N, C-alpha and C positions, 0 to 999 in steps of 0.2 A: 504494500500500500504506500502510495506516495503522500507524504505530509509536507506542508509548507511551514517552514520554521521562520516566519517573519514577525511573529509576535502579534499579528493582527488577524490572520486567517484561522477561523475555528476548525477544529477537527470534525469531520462529518459524522463519524461513528466511533464508538468505543473500541479501543485496541490495546493489546498488551505488547510492549516492545522491550527488547533487550539492547538493541543498538540502533542508531540512526546514522545512515550514510549520507554524506553531502554529495552534491554534483561534482565536486572537484577531487573526489577520491579519499576523503577523510571519513572517519567514523567516530562517533561518540559512543563508547561502550559503557552502559550504565552498570553501576556496582550491583544492582539487583533489578529484576524486571520492573518496568513502570506501567501502571495502568493509567491510560489516558482516556478520559471520558469524552463523549460527544460534547462539543462546545468549548473544550479546553483549547488554549492557544499555546504554542511553544516557540521559543527563540533561543539562539545561542548568544549569550551575553558574558563578557569578561572571561572567555575561555571555558564556559560551562553551559549547561542546559537549564533553562528556566521554563517552568510550566505555570501558566496563568489559568486558574480555574474559572469557570463561567461566573462564579460569584465574586471574582476579583482577587482571591487569595493567590499569592505568589509562592511557588515552591522551587527550590534549587535541587537539582538531581545530582547525586554523587556519581562519579565515573571518571573515565580517562579517554584521551584521544589516541587514535592509531591511524595508520595509513592503510588503504585498501588497494592501491595501485602504485606503480612507479618502482624504480630500482630499490632493492632491499626490502620491499614490503613482503608480508607473509604470503600474499597471493602470487608473487612472482619469484620467490626463492626456489632454488633448485633443491629438492629434498636430499640429494646426495652431497650438497655443499660444494659442487664443482663449478658453479656459475659465478 
Protein backbone atom coordinates (compact mmCIF):
# COMPACT_ATOMS: atom_id res chain seq x y z
CA UNK A 1 0.00 0.00 0.00
CA UNK A 2 1.36 3.40 -0.93
CA UNK A 3 1.15 6.00 1.84
CA UNK A 4 1.87 9.70 1.44
CA UNK A 5 4.09 11.00 4.26
CA UNK A 6 3.51 14.72 3.82
CA UNK A 7 1.81 15.31 7.16
CA UNK A 8 -1.38 16.47 5.46
CA UNK A 9 -2.78 13.49 3.53
CA UNK A 10 -4.91 11.18 5.70
CA UNK A 11 -4.40 7.43 5.46
CA UNK A 12 -7.44 5.98 3.64
CA UNK A 13 -7.78 2.78 5.72
CA UNK A 14 -6.28 1.16 8.79
CA UNK A 15 -2.98 -0.61 8.26
CA UNK A 16 -0.27 -2.34 10.31
CA UNK A 17 3.24 -1.42 9.15
CA UNK A 18 6.75 -2.57 10.10
CA UNK A 19 8.69 -0.33 7.73
CA UNK A 20 8.08 2.54 5.35
CA UNK A 21 10.16 2.83 2.19
CA UNK A 22 10.72 6.20 0.53
CA UNK A 23 10.81 6.82 -3.21
CA UNK A 24 14.56 7.47 -3.06
CA UNK A 25 15.52 4.05 -1.65
CA UNK A 26 15.57 4.63 2.10
CA UNK A 27 13.45 2.83 4.67
CA UNK A 28 12.34 3.74 8.16
CA UNK A 29 12.28 0.49 10.14
CA UNK A 30 10.02 0.83 13.16
CA UNK A 31 11.21 -0.70 16.44
CA UNK A 32 7.84 -2.48 16.63
CA UNK A 33 4.91 -2.68 14.21
CA UNK A 34 2.78 0.46 14.03
CA UNK A 35 -0.99 0.45 13.79
CA UNK A 36 -2.06 3.39 11.65
CA UNK A 37 -5.79 4.12 11.77
CA UNK A 38 -7.83 5.51 8.91
CA UNK A 39 -7.53 9.30 9.06
CA UNK A 40 -4.04 9.33 10.63
CA UNK A 41 -1.41 11.44 8.90
CA UNK A 42 2.30 10.62 8.81
CA UNK A 43 5.40 12.70 8.19
CA UNK A 44 9.17 12.36 8.42
CA UNK A 45 10.39 15.12 10.75
CA UNK A 46 13.83 15.63 12.31
CA UNK A 47 15.03 12.25 11.08
CA UNK A 48 12.11 10.28 12.50
CA UNK A 49 8.52 9.33 11.83
CA UNK A 50 5.66 11.34 13.32
CA UNK A 51 2.07 10.10 13.37
CA UNK A 52 -0.70 12.68 13.78
CA UNK A 53 -3.92 11.02 14.91
CA UNK A 54 -7.28 12.24 13.59
CA UNK A 55 -7.89 13.91 16.97
CA UNK A 56 -4.64 15.91 16.74
CA UNK A 57 -2.45 13.81 19.06
CA UNK A 58 1.17 13.63 17.80
CA UNK A 59 3.19 10.46 18.32
CA UNK A 60 6.86 9.89 17.52
CA UNK A 61 7.70 6.38 16.34
CA UNK A 62 10.96 4.76 17.47
CA UNK A 63 13.05 3.14 14.77
CA UNK A 64 16.03 3.59 12.50
CA UNK A 65 16.84 4.34 8.88
CA UNK A 66 18.41 1.97 6.36
CA UNK A 67 19.02 1.94 2.62
CA UNK A 68 17.19 -0.39 0.28
CA UNK A 69 19.14 0.20 -2.92
CA UNK A 70 22.54 1.40 -4.04
CA UNK A 71 26.10 0.18 -3.45
CA UNK A 72 26.57 -1.65 -0.16
CA UNK A 73 22.89 -1.94 0.69
CA UNK A 74 21.51 -5.28 1.89
CA UNK A 75 19.47 -5.70 -1.30
CA UNK A 76 22.56 -5.44 -3.51
CA UNK A 77 25.23 -7.24 -1.46
CA UNK A 78 26.72 -10.40 -2.84
CA UNK A 79 25.90 -13.15 -0.32
CA UNK A 80 29.40 -14.63 -0.84
CA UNK A 81 31.06 -11.29 -0.14
CA UNK A 82 32.93 -11.27 -3.46
CA UNK A 83 31.37 -8.15 -5.00
